[in-house]
C-alpha positions, 0 to 999 in steps of 0.5 A: 846857547843861540837858541835861546838868546833870540828866542827870548829877543824875538819873543812873540814873534816865533813861529813853531814847527808841527814836527810831523812825520810825512811818509816818501820813500827816501825824501822822507821827513821826520822830527829831527835826531830825537824823532820825539815829534817835538820841533827840534827848531825855533821859527822866527820871522826877520822881515815880513816884507822882502819880496823878491826870489833872489840870493841870501848870505848868512853868518854866525860870530858867537852867539850873533847871526846876520842875514843879508837879502834883498827886496824888490821896492816897486820902484828905482832903483827896483831892488834893496840889499838889506841886513838883520839880526834876529831883534833888531829891525831890517837895515838898508844897506845900499839900493840897487837894480842889478841883483848878481850874489851876496856874501857875508861876515863879520870883520875883525871887530864883530861888524858885518861886511856884505860883498855885491855887485854896485857901484856905477853904471860905467854907461851901460844901460843893463849894468845900471852897478858894475863895480865890486862893492863892499859895505860895512856896517859903523857906528854912523850906519852903512858905507860901501866902499867900491874895491873894483871897478874896471878889468884891466886893475889886474893885467894879465897880457890878454887881451879878451881878460884886460878890457871890461867895465863889468866886474864884481859879480857873484863875489864871496867874501871870506875874513881870517883870524888875523882879519885880512878881508878876501873877496873873490869875484866874476869879471865879465868884460863888457858884459853885453856878448857871448865871448864876455861871459866865455872869456870870464875871470875870477879875479881877488880884492884883498887886505884891509880898507886903505891897503887893498890887494888885487891879483887873479885867481882864474884867468878864462880869456884863454879858455871859453868855459865862463868861469866864476858863474856862481861862486862860494868860498872857504878858508882852508888853514888860513889858504882860499879856496873856491867852487864855482859854476861855469855860465858861458852864454850869457848873465842869465845862462842855467849855471851848469857844472863844478869847478874848483881851485885853492890858493897853495902855500906858495901864495900861487893858485892850482889848475882850475879843476871840473869836478862834476858835470851837471846840467844846471846847478840852480843856486850854485856848488856851496863849498865848506871845510873842516880840519878834520874830514878837508872839502866839502861840496854840495851841489844841485843836479837840476836836469837829473834831480839829485842833490850830491857831496863831493869831499877831499882830504886835501883839495887835490884827489876828489872821492866820487860823487855821492848822491844825498837825494834822489828821490820826489823832486828835491835837494833845492838850493844848498847849503853846506857846514861842517859840525866840529867833529868833522861830519858835513851837515846840508839844508836844501828844499824839498818841492814834492815826494813825486819825480820831476814834479812841476808845483811844488806840493804844499802837503809834500813841501819842506825846508828840511837838514841831513846830517852825516854820521859816522860817514854815513848818510841818513835815509830819512830828514830832520823838518825845519819848516814844514811850510818850506822855503826860498833860498834856505842858507845853512850856518852851525853856530856850534853844532847848532844849525841855523838858517836863513830863508824866505818863504815859499812865496819869497816875501818873508825872511825866516831864520831858523834856530836849532833849539 
């Protein structure tokens, strides 16, 4: 239904993939589940001019698909946060200079919410935006509310955690069935010295406008791990869980490792657990939850060229990481969602069939999808867009995949909708 709705609303603006099988060992692509040679996805252009390589967020609610993304402006501020739905023109949400994550969800009334770094600079020369911001589209357009401004809004009694003015980094936004809003974000204190990042905390703002509550999920002031580097969240029976990478050196560190914590039924957060050591995760770990399967995490290890999947029924005991992609050069920007029957689906970018490629091969690169069936990951990949992608983000409308991404030149924003 989503595919039909969107194809009709964007008549004349769609692209179709060739669906031609490509050879290449584990990285072999096929046209899709039916293997018919016919395109399995409708490719739609959402914004023809959105230059820049930045994170993207996608959300699905019934037949609605929303995408939040950034674009270079060539001026000052240097970037613009935008929102778009298929069939509508892109909307300007906020002008920003600093881009460190974006997260999107629909609220109980169906309005899109975007969590991002915003607010003022607090006299910082680099952090021209240094607050946790939540933008919401109402009847009169977009309005932005600052949810957190300083480290000391959540007191821990540890000086390195309680001092600083740079918060709101790499937010993870969730909305539960009752309409409660949950935003986790990274507090990097002064945002200047290595110790600011080593002692970073993960803090939480939750509730509703006018009734926000603030708390601490992970205290970093008494360690040097650099928690909250690149973060994603999921709701498990209404309780939030987080997966993140570490960035202990600076804001520009290569995200590494996979950490996990969840809120239990008592309202307390579990101790952070290191699930996997990686030499770099590019887009960080991506967390999802299914009432059938439990928790799943997709993560790329850049140093080894491997895309792995981790799974846990309860968030306490985890199965060993399972390699999904290990041949050629691929598994970039993984994004994870669960199908209704509880099987995981992962979208990612394949650069080349050659190992350790430094230049992506236009005849081999592609945006692809893998679906586990009966507990087994297939060797072949389904081609979503044979032209490739930057920062693909996956959501499922029922069992149908929806992938938002930019083209390999990082200029055109697209969405692929499964037929």
